[in-house]
N, C-alpha and C positions, 0 to 999 in steps of 0.2 A: 498367478503372477502374470501370465500371458494375457488372461482375460482383462486384468487391470490396465495393461499397456494398450490393448486394443480399444478399450472404453475411453481411455484418455485421448488417444489419437483421434477417435471418432468425434469426440466433443470439440477438440481444437480445430479440426478440419471444417467443422460446420459453422464456425464463428467468423465474424468480420471485424475489421479494425475500427474501434470507436474511441479508445482512450488515447490521450496525447502523450502518455508516458513513453520514454524512449524504449524501454524494454520491460515487459511483464512476463515472468515465468512462474510456472507452478511445477513443483517436483514432489515426488512421494517416495516413501520407503516403508517396507513392512516393519511392524513393531515386533521386537523379540522379547523374550522373557525378562531381560535385564532392563526393560524400559522404565525410565524415571519420569513420572508426570510432573514433578516439581521444577524441572528444568528442560523444557522441550528443545531449546537451542543447543544445549550441551549434548543431549542425546543425538540430535541431528548431526552435529559436528563429529560424532564418533562413528557415523555410518557413511555409506555411499548411496546416493539416490538411485532408486530402481527405475525411475522414469523422470523425464524432464521435457517440458513442452513450452513453447512461447505461446502466450495467450493474447488474442487480438480483441476479445470482447468479454468484459467481466460481468455483463448483465444477465447471463444465463444461470441455470441451476446446475451446479457441478457436483460430481461424485455422489450420485444418488443410488442407494441400494447396497445389498450385502457384499458386493464385489469389493467394497472398500472397508471391510472389517479389519480391525487392528492395523491401521495405516496412519502414519504421520505425514502431514503435508507441509510444504513450505511455499508461500507465495512471495515473490520478490518483485517490487516495482522500483526500477531504477530511473531516476529523472536526470536529465541533462539539459540545462537551459542557460542562455546568455543573460537572461533577466531573472529577478527573483520570482518565486512562485508561491501561491497560497494553495495548500492541498488539504483535502479532507478524504478520509478513507474509512469505510464501514464494512463490516463482515457479518453476514447472517450465517451462522454456523450450526452444524450438528457436530459437536466436538465433545464427546463423552469423556475425553481425557484432557480437556482444557485447551487454552490458547494463549499465545504471547504475541505482542506486537513490538517491534523495535523500529525506532526512527533514527536513522543515521547511527546505527549500532548501539543505541541507548534504549533500554527496556522502558516502554511507556505504558503497556497494558500487560498484566499478568493475572490470568483467571484460570485456576486449576480446578474449577468446579465442572459439573456436567452441563455443558452449554447446549441449549436447544432453542433456536430462534422461532420455531413453529412456522417458518416461512412467512413471517410477519415483521416488516421493517419497524413497526412500533413496539416490538417485544423488548423487554428489559434485558434480554440475553444478547441483543445485537451489540457487538463491541466495535470500537473504532477510535480514531484520532481525528480531531476537527481543527480546521484553520491553522495548520502547521505552516510556518513561514520558512521556506527554503531559500537560501541565498543562491545567486547565480553559480553555476557549476554543477557538480555531481552530488546527488542526494538519493537516499533510498528509504523504503519502507519494507520491512520483512514481517510476514505473518506466519507463525507456526501453529498448527492445530492437529489434534489427534482424535481419531474416532475408534471406538472399540467394537461397536456392532451396528449393523444395518443403518448406514447413513441415510438420514432424511433429506439430504441435499444441502448445498452451500451456495451462497450468492454474495456478490461484492459490489460496492459502489465506490467509485473513484471520481472525485471532482477536483480539477485543478484550474487555477486562474493565473495567467501570467500578469504580474504586477508591472504597471508602467513605470519606467524610469525616466527622469528628466535629465537630459544631458545638455550642458551649456559649454560653449567654448570659452576659453580664457578671454578673448576680446569681447565677447558678449557680456561676460560677467563684469569686466572693467567698465564697459559702456553703461550697463545698468547702475553700477555703483556711482559713476560720474553723474548720471541723470538724477539720482537721488540726492547727491551733494548739491547739485545745481538747484534743485527744487528747495532744499533747505536754505540755501543762500538767498534765493529769490524771496522766500517767505520771510526771512529775517529782515531784509531790506524794507519790506512793506511795513 
């Protein structure tokens, strides 16, 4: 257990901030004998995380090696924005016990197979959600994945684009409407 915490701490201290998400955390818990692969979130909610770290760069290779045997992980990306966002999130996982993705607490991906992305972003085992439209305010993506033996490493891609919003004041809208009416009246007189 102590080795896992030290490994996690070393990984996170060696990274630098690149994602625009307000907060990205990865937590882990050891899997007990009562583990249920069919509902990772429910199992997670019945436990207490053994470790929790803020992640500042998702582009690395995380949790590689046997130190992460029989572990359930949770990645949370919390977004807070004054404008709408378009977000895509992909996970290359070694998840022998499956994975689940929740977007704003709604299950969007549920794969209880033995997932192995082979460290290849073109693999059919890469899971994710693409072009999610988040409104202004608070939004989240949660990924749960479980590994049973000798993790081959995990990596993540997060892309977010702030969508432009057009704001017009009431006087500007009235002026534009007036110009349109004037143009129609002028055209009708001709």
